N, C-alpha and C positions, 0 to 999 in steps of 0.2 A: 144224622148223628155223627158220622165220621167227619163229615165236613166241619161241623160244630166243634168237634173235639180238636181237630187240626188247627182251626182258626183260633181257638182259645189257647192252645199250645203256643202258636206263633205270636199271639199278642202278649201272652205273658212272658215269652222270651224276649220280645222287644222292649217290653217294660223293664226286664231284669238287665238288660243290656244297657239301657239308657241310665239306670241307677248305678251301674258300675262305671259307666263313663264320667258321670257327674262326680262320684266319688273319687275316681282317679284324678279327674281334673282339679279337684279341691286339694289333694295331697300333692300334686306334682309340683306346684308353685310355677316360678319363671322359668326354671331349667327342666321341668317335667317333659317326659316323652310326648304327652299330649299337647303340649304347648304349640298353638298356632302362630306365634309370633306377635300377639297383641301385647304391647307393653315390654317386650323383651329388650334387655340391655345389650349394648354393644360391647363385647369383651375387650375391644381394641381402644375403646374410648378412655382417656385419662381420668383418673379419679377427681372428684370435685376438690377444688382448693379448701384447705382448712382455714378457719377463721383466725387471723393473726392477733386478734385482740386479746389482751391479757385480762383475765377477771380482777376484779377490784380485790377479792380476797387473796389472790396470788399475789398481787403487787403489795398488798399490805404486809404480806408474810416475807417478803423479799428483803434480804439482808446481805449485801455484797461480800463475797469472800475475799480474804486478805491474802496477797501474794507477795512472796520475797523474790525480788529480781535477782538475776544472775549477777554475782559479784558483790552482793550486799549482805550476804549471810555470815561473813568473817570480818573481824577486825583485829589487826595486829598493831602493836606499838613497840618500838624499837629504842634502845638506849643510844643516844648520839656519841659518836666517837670522833675524835680529832682526826682530820684527813691529813695523811702524810703528803709532803710536797713531793712532787715528781723529780726523780734524780735527773740532773743534767748529764746528757750524754756528752762523752768527750770524743771529739772528732779525730779520727786517726789519719785522715788524709786520703784514705781509699773511699772513693764515692760509693762503691758498690757495698763495702762493709759497712759504712755509715748509714746507708739506707736501709740495710737489713736489720741493723740494731734498732733503728728508729722504728721500723714496722713492728718489730718483736715488742718494743716498749708500749707502743700505741695499743696492740693486741691485749697486752697484759692489763692495760688501764681499763679497756673496754669491756674486759670480763667482770660480770657482776660478782661482788663478794658474797661469801656464805653468812646470811644475816641471821641464821638460827641461833647463834651464840649471843645475839644482841636483843632477842625478843624479851621484853618486860612481861606481857601477857598477850594471850591470843583468846579472843571472845567469839562465840559463834552462837547463832539462833537455831534452835531445835524445833520450834513450833509457834505458830501464830493462830489466834482465834479473834472473834469479835461477838458484839452483841449490839442489837438495834432496837430503837424505839421511835415512835411518831408522835408529833404533836405541833399544831399550829402550822401545818404545811412545812415541817422541818424534820429531817432524818437525823437523829442523834446516835452516835455509835461509840462503843467502848472497844478499843483495839489493844489486845494483849499480846506481848512478845516474851517467850520463854527461852532461855538460853543458859549457857554456862561460860565460865571464866577459868581458863588453864593458866597458871602462872608459868612464866619462862625463866631461863638462867639469870636474868637481870632483875627478877622481881623481888621487891621488898614489901612486907606487909603494910597495908594502908588503904586509902580510898582511891579508887580508880574511876574515870570519867569515860563513858561511851557515847558517841553521837548516834542517837537513833532517830530516824525520820519516819513519820507517817503521813500519808498523803492520800486524797480521794480525788480521782479524776472522772470527767465525762467526756470521753473521746480526747481531744487535745486541750480542754479546758480544765484548769486546775481549780477544784472547788474548795480544797483544803490541803496546807501543807505546812507542817511544823517540825523543826529539829529540836531534839530533847537532849540536853547534856545530862544523861542519866548517870548517877553515881551509885557505887557498890562498895561495901566495905568487905575486903578480903583480909583475913587474918592468918590462914594456914597456907603457906606457899607449896606445900606438898600435895594438895588435893585440889580438885575443881570446885569452884563455887557456882551454885545454881542461883538464877535470878529471874524474876518476873516483872516486867515493865508494862505499866497499863496507861494509855492516853484516853482519858475520860471526857475531853473537850472537844471532840469532833462533831460539828454541827454543819450540815449542808442541806439545800433544798431537797425535798422529798422527791425521788425519782418518779418519772412517768413511764419508765420502761426498765427492764432488767438489764441496764447497760452501764453500771458504775463500776469502776476498776479501784480497788483499795490496794495500797502497797505500805510495807514496813520493811525496815532494814538499816544497815548501818550506812552513814554518809560520810565518808572520808573527807569529802571536800568542804564539809561544813567548818566555819571558824571555831577554833578551840575556845572553851570557856576560860576567861581570864580571872585571876584571883588577885591581881595587883591592887594595892591600895591607892587611892586617889592621891596625887602628889599635893603636897601642901604649898600654898603660895605664900609668899613673903612679900609684904607691902613695904615698899621703900619709905624711909623715914623722910619727912619733909625737912629741908635744910632750915636750920634755926638762924634767925637773924638777931643781931644785937640791937 
């Protein structure tokens, strides 16, 4: 009887131990204490590479941001002034004195004048935004530029013209570039005038990746708009013969 009792307890203990080991093994996972190394991950192994592909939904929602390049956020115009002729230096016969006087005159001529008193107006860009739509393999964009115009000392009420360029690039390829001679009516020279310019004609091939660059800003190198009327041509009268 005693042997049977001990055997029964021993077998019951083995069964309980096996159940506990199985339960612990299920709960421990790969990093558990009871893991024997089967399927264990190497902690020093690099993570698997991410899939670089862009989902179609992400690409369809892609609308390139507009950037204002350095140096294109401001545009100043100045009143023209008649340049004064350089005074002729009279030679005294002293080579050293004449050389010093000439050097002083050259330095004064090279010093840039204070142009603040000649400013007609100063325009600046405060914000840019865009809107995108897709159709027939094309990306259509509306680029908006908001800013203000501050009149200067030489300003008089009227219409001013600002050269604003919008461009879309793909790397070094220019997909779209247009200069706009945008006109704004300014009536009060004592306060700043707000403006919003919109280019709704931007159409480029639909991108295959998120790698388009869009720019907006003033382009001072653009040719100014001319308002000159075409010259009339006079026809020469044919000589009359008797």
